[in-house]
GUGULO-71544 format. One record per residue (C-alpha): residue in one letter; x, y, z; residue number from 0. Coordinates in Angstrom, 1 decimal. Layout:
% residues N
+---+--------+--------+--------+-----+
: r :     c1 :     c2 :     c3 :   k :
+---+--------+--------+--------+-----+
: A :      X :      Y :      Z : NUM :
...
+---+--------+--------+--------+-----+
END
This chain:
% residues 330
+---+--------+--------+--------+-----+
: r :     c1 :     c2 :     c3 :   k :
+---+--------+--------+--------+-----+
: M :  101.2 :   77.7 :   69.8 :   0 :
: S :  104.1 :   80.1 :   70.0 :   1 :
: W :  104.7 :   83.7 :   70.5 :   2 :
: G :  105.9 :   85.5 :   67.4 :   3 :
: S :  109.5 :   87.1 :   67.3 :   4 :
: G :  108.7 :   90.2 :   65.1 :   5 :
: G :  109.0 :   93.8 :   66.2 :   6 :
: A :  106.8 :   96.6 :   66.6 :   7 :
: G :  109.2 :   99.1 :   65.5 :   8 :
: R :  111.3 :  101.9 :   67.3 :   9 :
: G :  109.9 :  104.2 :   69.7 :  10 :
: G :  106.8 :  102.6 :   70.8 :  11 :
: Y :  103.1 :  103.7 :   69.6 :  12 :
: H :  102.2 :  107.3 :   69.2 :  13 :
: C :   99.0 :  109.4 :   68.3 :  14 :
: G :   99.1 :  108.2 :   64.9 :  15 :
: M :   99.4 :  104.6 :   65.7 :  16 :
: D :   97.6 :  102.0 :   63.5 :  17 :
: L :   95.3 :  100.2 :   66.0 :  18 :
: D :   94.4 :   97.6 :   63.1 :  19 :
: E :   98.1 :   96.8 :   63.1 :  20 :
: I :   98.3 :   96.7 :   66.8 :  21 :
: V :   95.4 :   94.2 :   67.0 :  22 :
: G :   97.1 :   91.9 :   64.4 :  23 :
: K :  100.4 :   91.9 :   66.0 :  24 :
: V :   98.8 :   91.0 :   69.2 :  25 :
: K :   96.7 :   88.0 :   67.6 :  26 :
: A :  100.1 :   86.8 :   66.1 :  27 :
: R :  101.7 :   87.1 :   69.9 :  28 :
: D :  104.2 :   89.5 :   68.9 :  29 :
: R :  106.5 :   89.7 :   72.1 :  30 :
: R :  107.7 :   93.3 :   71.4 :  31 :
: T :  104.3 :   94.6 :   70.9 :  32 :
: V :  102.9 :   92.8 :   74.0 :  33 :
: A :  105.8 :   94.2 :   75.9 :  34 :
: R :  105.3 :   97.7 :   74.8 :  35 :
: L :  101.5 :   97.7 :   75.4 :  36 :
: I :  102.0 :   96.6 :   78.9 :  37 :
: S :  104.6 :   99.5 :   79.2 :  38 :
: L :  101.9 :  102.1 :   77.9 :  39 :
: V :   99.5 :  100.7 :   80.7 :  40 :
: E :  102.0 :  100.8 :   83.3 :  41 :
: D :  102.8 :  104.7 :   82.0 :  42 :
: E :   99.0 :  105.5 :   82.0 :  43 :
: S :   99.2 :  106.4 :   78.4 :  44 :
: P :   96.5 :  108.7 :   77.0 :  45 :
: Q :   96.1 :  106.1 :   74.3 :  46 :
: L :   95.3 :  103.4 :   77.0 :  47 :
: A :   91.3 :  103.6 :   76.6 :  48 :
: E :   91.9 :  103.2 :   72.7 :  49 :
: I :   94.0 :  100.2 :   73.1 :  50 :
: V :   91.9 :   98.5 :   75.6 :  51 :
: R :   88.8 :   99.1 :   73.4 :  52 :
: A :   90.6 :   97.5 :   70.6 :  53 :
: I :   92.1 :   94.4 :   72.0 :  54 :
: G :   89.1 :   93.8 :   74.3 :  55 :
: P :   87.2 :   91.4 :   72.0 :  56 :
: L :   90.3 :   89.2 :   71.7 :  57 :
: S :   90.4 :   88.7 :   75.7 :  58 :
: G :   88.4 :   86.3 :   77.9 :  59 :
: G :   89.9 :   83.0 :   77.2 :  60 :
: A :   92.9 :   82.6 :   79.5 :  61 :
: A :   92.7 :   80.9 :   82.7 :  62 :
: I :   94.2 :   83.4 :   85.4 :  63 :
: V :   96.2 :   81.7 :   88.6 :  64 :
: G :   97.2 :   83.7 :   91.2 :  65 :
: L :  100.1 :   82.9 :   93.5 :  66 :
: T :  100.4 :   84.9 :   96.6 :  67 :
: G :  101.9 :   84.6 :  100.1 :  68 :
: A :  104.5 :   86.2 :  102.5 :  69 :
: P :  108.1 :   86.8 :  101.2 :  70 :
: G :  110.4 :   83.8 :  101.2 :  71 :
: V :  108.0 :   81.2 :  100.8 :  72 :
: G :  109.2 :   80.4 :   97.3 :  73 :
: K :  106.5 :   81.9 :   94.9 :  74 :
: S :  108.9 :   82.5 :   92.0 :  75 :
: T :  110.4 :   78.9 :   92.2 :  76 :
: L :  106.8 :   77.5 :   92.4 :  77 :
: A :  105.8 :   79.8 :   89.5 :  78 :
: A :  108.7 :   78.6 :   87.2 :  79 :
: A :  108.0 :   74.9 :   88.3 :  80 :
: L :  104.3 :   75.3 :   87.3 :  81 :
: V :  105.2 :   76.9 :   84.0 :  82 :
: S :  107.2 :   73.5 :   83.2 :  83 :
: E :  104.1 :   71.4 :   84.1 :  84 :
: I :  101.8 :   73.5 :   81.9 :  85 :
: R :  104.2 :   73.7 :   79.2 :  86 :
: A :  104.5 :   69.8 :   79.3 :  87 :
: E :  100.8 :   69.8 :   78.4 :  88 :
: G :  101.6 :   72.0 :   75.3 :  89 :
: R :   99.6 :   74.9 :   76.8 :  90 :
: T :  101.1 :   78.8 :   76.4 :  91 :
: V :  102.0 :   80.4 :   79.4 :  92 :
: S :  102.5 :   84.2 :   80.5 :  93 :
: V :  103.8 :   85.2 :   83.7 :  94 :
: L :  103.0 :   88.5 :   85.2 :  95 :
: A :  105.4 :   89.0 :   88.5 :  96 :
: I :  104.5 :   91.9 :   90.5 :  97 :
: D :  107.6 :   93.1 :   92.4 :  98 :
: P :  108.7 :   95.8 :   94.8 :  99 :
: T :  109.2 :   99.1 :   93.7 : 100 :
: S :  112.5 :  101.0 :   93.5 : 101 :
: P :  112.3 :  104.2 :   95.4 : 102 :
: F :  114.7 :  105.8 :   93.0 : 103 :
: T :  113.4 :  104.9 :   89.6 : 104 :
: G :  109.8 :  103.6 :   90.3 : 105 :
: G :  110.7 :  100.4 :   88.4 : 106 :
: A :  110.7 :   96.7 :   89.7 : 107 :
: L :  113.2 :   95.9 :   91.9 : 108 :
: L :  113.6 :   92.5 :   90.5 : 109 :
: G :  113.2 :   92.1 :   86.6 : 110 :
: D :  112.1 :   89.3 :   84.5 : 111 :
: R :  115.8 :   88.6 :   83.7 : 112 :
: L :  116.4 :   87.3 :   87.4 : 113 :
: R :  113.4 :   85.0 :   87.2 : 114 :
: M :  112.7 :   81.8 :   85.3 : 115 :
: Q :  115.8 :   81.7 :   83.3 : 116 :
: D :  114.8 :   78.1 :   82.1 : 117 :
: H :  111.9 :   79.5 :   80.5 : 118 :
: A :  113.6 :   82.7 :   79.0 : 119 :
: T :  114.0 :   81.3 :   75.5 : 120 :
: D :  110.9 :   79.3 :   75.3 : 121 :
: P :  108.5 :   80.5 :   72.5 : 122 :
: G :  105.4 :   79.5 :   74.4 : 123 :
: V :  106.4 :   81.4 :   77.6 : 124 :
: F :  106.1 :   85.2 :   78.0 : 125 :
: I :  107.3 :   86.8 :   81.2 : 126 :
: R :  106.8 :   90.3 :   82.5 : 127 :
: S :  107.8 :   91.8 :   85.8 : 128 :
: M :  105.6 :   95.2 :   87.0 : 129 :
: A :  106.5 :   97.4 :   89.9 : 130 :
: T :  103.6 :   98.1 :   92.6 : 131 :
: R :  104.5 :  101.6 :   92.4 : 132 :
: G :  103.3 :  102.3 :   96.0 : 133 :
: R :  100.1 :  100.5 :   95.7 : 134 :
: L :   99.0 :   98.1 :   98.4 : 135 :
: G :   97.5 :   94.8 :   98.1 : 136 :
: G :  100.1 :   93.0 :   96.5 : 137 :
: L :   99.3 :   93.9 :   92.9 : 138 :
: A :  100.0 :   97.0 :   90.7 : 139 :
: W :   97.6 :   99.4 :   89.4 : 140 :
: A :   98.2 :   98.4 :   85.8 : 141 :
: T :   97.6 :   94.7 :   86.6 : 142 :
: P :   93.9 :   94.3 :   85.1 : 143 :
: H :   94.8 :   95.9 :   82.0 : 144 :
: A :   98.4 :   93.8 :   81.6 : 145 :
: L :   96.1 :   90.7 :   82.3 : 146 :
: R :   93.8 :   91.7 :   79.6 : 147 :
: I :   96.7 :   92.2 :   77.2 : 148 :
: L :   98.1 :   88.8 :   78.0 : 149 :
: D :   94.8 :   87.4 :   77.6 : 150 :
: A :   94.3 :   88.9 :   74.3 : 151 :
: A :   97.6 :   87.6 :   73.0 : 152 :
: G :   96.4 :   84.2 :   73.4 : 153 :
: A :   97.9 :   82.8 :   76.6 : 154 :
: D :   96.3 :   79.7 :   77.7 : 155 :
: V :   97.1 :   80.3 :   81.3 : 156 :
: I :   98.2 :   83.6 :   83.1 : 157 :
: I :  100.3 :   83.2 :   86.3 : 158 :
: L :  100.0 :   86.1 :   88.2 : 159 :
: E :  102.6 :   86.2 :   91.1 : 160 :
: T :  102.2 :   89.1 :   93.7 : 161 :
: V :  104.8 :   90.8 :   95.7 : 162 :
: G :  105.3 :   89.4 :   99.1 : 163 :
: V :  101.9 :   90.0 :  101.2 : 164 :
: G :  101.2 :   90.1 :  104.8 : 165 :
: Q :   98.1 :   89.3 :  106.5 : 166 :
: A :   95.3 :   91.8 :  104.7 : 167 :
: E :   96.9 :   92.2 :  101.3 : 168 :
: V :   94.5 :   90.0 :   99.5 : 169 :
: A :   93.9 :   91.9 :   96.2 : 170 :
: V :   94.8 :   88.8 :   94.0 : 171 :
: V :   91.6 :   87.2 :   94.7 : 172 :
: H :   89.9 :   89.9 :   92.6 : 173 :
: A :   92.3 :   89.5 :   89.8 : 174 :
: A :   92.5 :   85.7 :   89.4 : 175 :
: D :   90.2 :   82.8 :   88.6 : 176 :
: T :   92.0 :   80.5 :   91.0 : 177 :
: A :   93.9 :   82.1 :   94.0 : 178 :
: V :   96.7 :   79.7 :   95.5 : 179 :
: V :   98.1 :   80.7 :   98.6 : 180 :
: V :  101.8 :   79.6 :   99.2 : 181 :
: L :  102.9 :   78.9 :  102.7 : 182 :
: A :  106.3 :   77.5 :  104.1 : 183 :
: P :  106.9 :   75.6 :  107.2 : 184 :
: G :  108.9 :   77.6 :  110.2 : 185 :
: M :  107.8 :   80.9 :  109.1 : 186 :
: G :  104.6 :   81.2 :  111.4 : 187 :
: D :  102.5 :   81.3 :  108.2 : 188 :
: A :  100.0 :   78.9 :  109.5 : 189 :
: V :   99.4 :   81.4 :  112.3 : 190 :
: Q :   99.2 :   84.4 :  110.2 : 191 :
: A :   96.8 :   82.8 :  107.6 : 192 :
: S :   94.6 :   81.7 :  110.7 : 193 :
: K :   94.4 :   85.5 :  111.6 : 194 :
: A :   93.5 :   87.2 :  108.7 : 195 :
: G :   92.3 :   87.1 :  105.0 : 196 :
: L :   94.7 :   84.8 :  103.6 : 197 :
: L :   92.6 :   81.7 :  104.9 : 198 :
: E :   89.6 :   83.3 :  103.4 : 199 :
: I :   91.0 :   83.7 :   99.8 : 200 :
: G :   92.5 :   80.4 :   99.0 : 201 :
: D :   91.0 :   78.2 :   96.3 : 202 :
: V :   94.3 :   76.0 :   96.8 : 203 :
: Y :   96.8 :   75.9 :   99.7 : 204 :
: V :  100.4 :   75.1 :   99.2 : 205 :
: I :  102.9 :   74.2 :  101.8 : 206 :
: N :  106.1 :   74.9 :   99.9 : 207 :
: K :  109.7 :   73.5 :  100.9 : 208 :
: A :  107.8 :   70.5 :  102.3 : 209 :
: D :  111.0 :   68.8 :  102.8 : 210 :
: R :  111.5 :   71.0 :  105.7 : 211 :
: E :  110.8 :   70.1 :  109.3 : 212 :
: G :  107.2 :   71.3 :  110.3 : 213 :
: A :  105.7 :   70.8 :  106.9 : 214 :
: R :  103.2 :   67.9 :  107.8 : 215 :
: A :  102.3 :   69.9 :  110.9 : 216 :
: A :  101.8 :   73.1 :  109.1 : 217 :
: A :   99.7 :   71.3 :  106.4 : 218 :
: R :   97.4 :   69.8 :  109.3 : 219 :
: D :   97.0 :   73.3 :  110.8 : 220 :
: I :   95.5 :   74.6 :  107.5 : 221 :
: E :   93.2 :   71.5 :  107.2 : 222 :
: Q :   92.1 :   72.4 :  110.6 : 223 :
: M :   91.2 :   75.8 :  110.3 : 224 :
: L :   89.5 :   74.9 :  107.0 : 225 :
: D :   87.5 :   72.6 :  108.9 : 226 :
: L :   86.3 :   75.3 :  111.4 : 227 :
: G :   85.2 :   77.5 :  108.5 : 228 :
: A :   81.8 :   77.2 :  106.8 : 229 :
: A :   81.7 :   74.4 :  104.4 : 230 :
: G :   81.1 :   75.2 :  100.8 : 231 :
: E :   80.7 :   73.7 :   97.4 : 232 :
: W :   84.4 :   73.8 :   97.0 : 233 :
: R :   87.0 :   72.4 :   99.7 : 234 :
: P :   90.4 :   73.9 :   99.1 : 235 :
: P :   92.9 :   71.1 :   98.9 : 236 :
: V :   96.2 :   71.5 :  100.5 : 237 :
: I :   99.2 :   70.4 :   98.6 : 238 :
: E :  102.6 :   69.8 :   99.7 : 239 :
: T :  105.6 :   70.8 :   97.2 : 240 :
: V :  109.1 :   71.3 :   97.0 : 241 :
: A :  109.3 :   73.5 :   94.0 : 242 :
: E :  113.1 :   73.3 :   93.6 : 243 :
: Q :  112.8 :   69.6 :   93.0 : 244 :
: G :  109.5 :   69.7 :   91.1 : 245 :
: T :  107.9 :   67.6 :   93.8 : 246 :
: G :  104.1 :   68.0 :   94.1 : 247 :
: V :  103.9 :   70.6 :   91.4 : 248 :
: G :  101.9 :   68.3 :   89.1 : 249 :
: A :   99.5 :   67.5 :   92.0 : 250 :
: L :   99.2 :   71.4 :   92.3 : 251 :
: W :   98.4 :   72.0 :   88.5 : 252 :
: Q :   95.7 :   69.3 :   88.7 : 253 :
: A :   94.2 :   71.0 :   91.7 : 254 :
: I :   94.1 :   74.1 :   89.9 : 255 :
: L :   92.3 :   72.1 :   86.7 : 256 :
: R :   89.7 :   70.7 :   89.2 : 257 :
: H :   89.0 :   74.3 :   90.7 : 258 :
: R :   88.5 :   75.6 :   87.2 : 259 :
: E :   86.2 :   72.8 :   86.3 : 260 :
: H :   84.2 :   73.5 :   89.5 : 261 :
: L :   83.9 :   77.1 :   88.6 : 262 :
: G :   82.7 :   76.4 :   85.1 : 263 :
: R :   80.1 :   74.0 :   86.5 : 264 :
: S :   78.9 :   76.2 :   89.6 : 265 :
: G :   79.0 :   79.6 :   87.5 : 266 :
: G :   81.7 :   80.6 :   89.9 : 267 :
: L :   83.9 :   81.9 :   87.0 : 268 :
: R :   81.3 :   84.2 :   85.4 : 269 :
: R :   80.6 :   85.5 :   89.0 : 270 :
: R :   84.3 :   86.4 :   89.7 : 271 :
: R :   84.8 :   87.9 :   86.3 : 272 :
: L :   81.8 :   90.1 :   86.8 : 273 :
: D :   83.2 :   91.3 :   90.4 : 274 :
: R :   86.5 :   91.8 :   88.5 : 275 :
: A :   84.9 :   93.9 :   85.7 : 276 :
: G :   82.8 :   95.8 :   88.2 : 277 :
: R :   85.9 :   96.9 :   90.4 : 278 :
: E :   88.0 :   97.8 :   87.3 : 279 :
: I :   85.1 :  100.1 :   86.2 : 280 :
: S :   84.8 :  101.7 :   89.6 : 281 :
: E :   88.7 :  102.2 :   89.6 : 282 :
: I :   88.7 :  103.9 :   86.2 : 283 :
: A :   85.9 :  106.2 :   87.4 : 284 :
: V :   87.7 :  107.0 :   90.5 : 285 :
: A :   90.8 :  107.9 :   88.8 : 286 :
: S :   89.1 :  109.9 :   86.0 : 287 :
: L :   87.3 :  111.7 :   88.8 : 288 :
: R :   90.5 :  112.2 :   90.9 : 289 :
: A :   92.2 :  113.6 :   87.7 : 290 :
: S :   89.2 :  116.0 :   87.2 : 291 :
: I :   89.5 :  117.4 :   90.7 : 292 :
: G :   93.1 :  117.9 :   90.3 : 293 :
: G :   92.7 :  119.7 :   87.4 : 294 :
: V :   90.2 :  122.5 :   88.8 : 295 :
: G :   91.8 :  125.5 :   88.7 : 296 :
: D :   95.3 :  123.8 :   88.8 : 297 :
: G :   94.6 :  122.9 :   92.6 : 298 :
: A :   93.6 :  126.5 :   93.4 : 299 :
: V :   89.9 :  125.6 :   94.2 : 300 :
: L :   91.1 :  122.7 :   96.5 : 301 :
: A :   93.6 :  124.8 :   98.3 : 302 :
: G :   91.0 :  127.5 :   98.7 : 303 :
: L :   88.3 :  125.1 :  100.1 : 304 :
: A :   91.2 :  123.5 :  102.5 : 305 :
: E :   91.6 :  126.9 :  104.0 : 306 :
: E :   87.9 :  127.4 :  104.5 : 307 :
: V :   87.8 :  124.0 :  106.3 : 308 :
: V :   91.0 :  124.7 :  108.6 : 309 :
: D :   89.4 :  128.1 :  109.3 : 310 :
: R :   86.2 :  126.3 :  110.4 : 311 :
: R :   83.9 :  128.3 :  107.6 : 312 :
: L :   83.1 :  125.0 :  106.1 : 313 :
: D :   82.8 :  121.5 :  106.9 : 314 :
: P :   84.7 :  118.9 :  104.9 : 315 :
: Y :   81.5 :  117.2 :  103.5 : 316 :
: A :   80.4 :  120.5 :  102.2 : 317 :
: A :   83.8 :  121.3 :  100.7 : 318 :
: A :   83.9 :  117.8 :   99.0 : 319 :
: E :   80.4 :  118.6 :   97.5 : 320 :
: K :   81.6 :  122.1 :   96.0 : 321 :
: L :   84.8 :  120.4 :   94.7 : 322 :
: L :   82.9 :  117.8 :   92.9 : 323 :
: G :   80.5 :  120.1 :   91.4 : 324 :
: R :   83.4 :  122.3 :   90.2 : 325 :
: A :   85.0 :  119.3 :   88.6 : 326 :
: G :   81.8 :  118.0 :   87.1 : 327 :
: G :   80.8 :  121.5 :   85.7 : 328 :
: P :   81.4 :  123.0 :   82.3 : 329 :
+---+--------+--------+--------+-----+
END
């Protein structure tokens, strides 16, 4: 199974696009088509709903693995090593790497050309960087749609690498089937994980750069924290890796496979995907409502209501009700 090399034509897709042709090229794993569709997603194209509707039936087969953790723990190196492990089994892989946003262009500060050079020419690997564009949580707004496109294009595994995250930025758990939390010795990550959501979201924990002093102690700290938590059907394993050397990466991949088997047996995979779909529906609805509100009188109605609230002639709840009434009206 490999990605096609044909083009989608110059200039992208416009209002007169042939959706059947797009679907055919997505099925054929055409790189340009997939890349351009993701660009349309990032740009919030008016054609987005049509595209998602057309390719939706093709998706649902990929295993989505999220890699998250603080900056400097080696997520990108680990992702590249994981790609090698997966490709050795003959599976196709897509990597969606979320990067910080440039304050000047709005694009990703680190492009895919700087990542995973060893895999750049592999026809079984597709790599794409995506900017957060100011969104919190470690992911971009367009992430769910981009994942759907990569899934529809036949990736067996999608690796979703978040931008470097802090204690509470745990959005990856709502986007991935398996959440891998990456830590490193000597960075205070064990303390960080114990204080916040990172300890709660991990399906697998990785102590990367395990050849450094303190790696074993960091692994023990995570094990002890897991012992203090409520017992569940799945006990997250703690894997030590040295991604630069490929050490422990095979064990990590096997742990991910075991977790996926567990999700299949327990019904957890469907529950996670139902939660994911519910969140996506809510976000689309809220975005649509926000656009409707912004379009009411080109903002004049909102400005007038704000003036009434400031002058204490109206409370903000009553003003919001009026605004929603105008946005939903004819």
